[in-house]
N, C-alpha and C positions, 0 to 999 in steps of 0.2 A: 248670219255668219256661223252660228252654232250648227245649223243644218249642214252647211257646206263642210265645216270642220269634221263633223261626225261621219259624213258620207266618205270623205277622203280617208279617214282612219279605218273605216270598215272595208274599203276597197270595193271591188266588184267590176262588172263588165263596162260600166259607164264612168268615164273620167269626169269628176266634178271639180270645178275650179272657179274662183272669183277673178274676173278679168277687168273690172272697171278700175279707173284711175283713183288715186288717193291712197295715202298711207293708212293702214288698218290696225295700227297698234299691236296689241297682244295676239291678234289673229293673223298678222302679216304673213308669216311663213307656214301657217296652218291651213290657209284656204287658197293659196296659189303657189305655183312652182318657184317663182322668183320674187325677190323683194321689190317693192315699188321704187321706181326711179323717174323723177319728173323729166319729161322730154320736151318741155315747153321751149320753143324756139330752136330746138335741135333737129327734130323731125316732125314737129307738130306746130301748125299755125291755126289760128281761129279767125274767122271773119264774123264780126259782130253784126247785129241787126242794122246798125247805123252805117255799116260799111268799113269800120275801122279794122285794121289788120293787127292782131295781137298774138303773142305767143300762147297765151292762156286766157280763157274768159273768166277765170276765177281770181286773177290778181289785179292789182291797181291798173285799171284800163287807161286812165289818163297818163300815168307815168310810163307804161310799157307799150302803148300803142306805137306801131312802127310805120303806119301809113293808112291810106284809105283806098278801097277798090274804086272809088269814084274819082280819085285824083291821081293814083299811082298805079304802075304796072305791078301786079302781084308778084310775078317772077323776080323782077328787080328788087322789090322790097324783101323777098325771101333771101335772095342772094347777097344783098348789100346792107341790109339794116338789122339783121338778127345776129350780128357778130358778137354783141355783148353776152349772148346766150351760149356761144360756141367756143370751144378750144381753151376755155379758162377753167382752172380748178374751181369746183363748186364749194363754197364755204359751208353749205348745209348738206354734206354727205350724210345719208341716213336721217334726213330731217324728220322731225316728229310727226309731220303731216297735218298738224292742225294749224289753220290760218297760214297756209303756204305763202311765203314771201311777204308776210305782214309783220308789223312790229311786235306782235304777240305770238309769232311762230315758236314752237317749243319742241324739245327733243328729250327722249328718255335717257337716263344714265346708261342703260344697257346698250342703246344704239350709239351713244357717244363712245363707249368702250370699243364697240365694233368698228366705228369710224376710225378711231385711233389705231387700231390694229391694221386696218386697210391702208392707212396713210404710212405707217411704219413699213409695211410690206412694199408699197409703191416706192418709197424712198430707197429701200434696200435694193430693189430691182434697178432703179435708176442709177444707183451708185456703182453697180457692177460693170 
């Protein structure tokens, strides 16, 4: 992370960025252009080695499995069973990024302040 951060600060002919998923804490806005946003079930699905169709391979697979490629049509699963991930306000805006969707997921005070500002802005836009 430190290498990417320092190269981005120096600039130069080659754009250096971190593009892998996952919240990066203090490096978040220093090593990539946009903050991390979990897209599990919104525009990403995972097929696990046993055939289960999940939003993300890193969360509770038993709880969030939406079907199986051996028993279900993938397109139907994508269109009909991922609704709980779509169109709903996400309670963990700017989630801390450690232990995503787990009972020990955490968030920094700085990110909670940013989340509150975003929510206030969204409410004011909606109220207009």
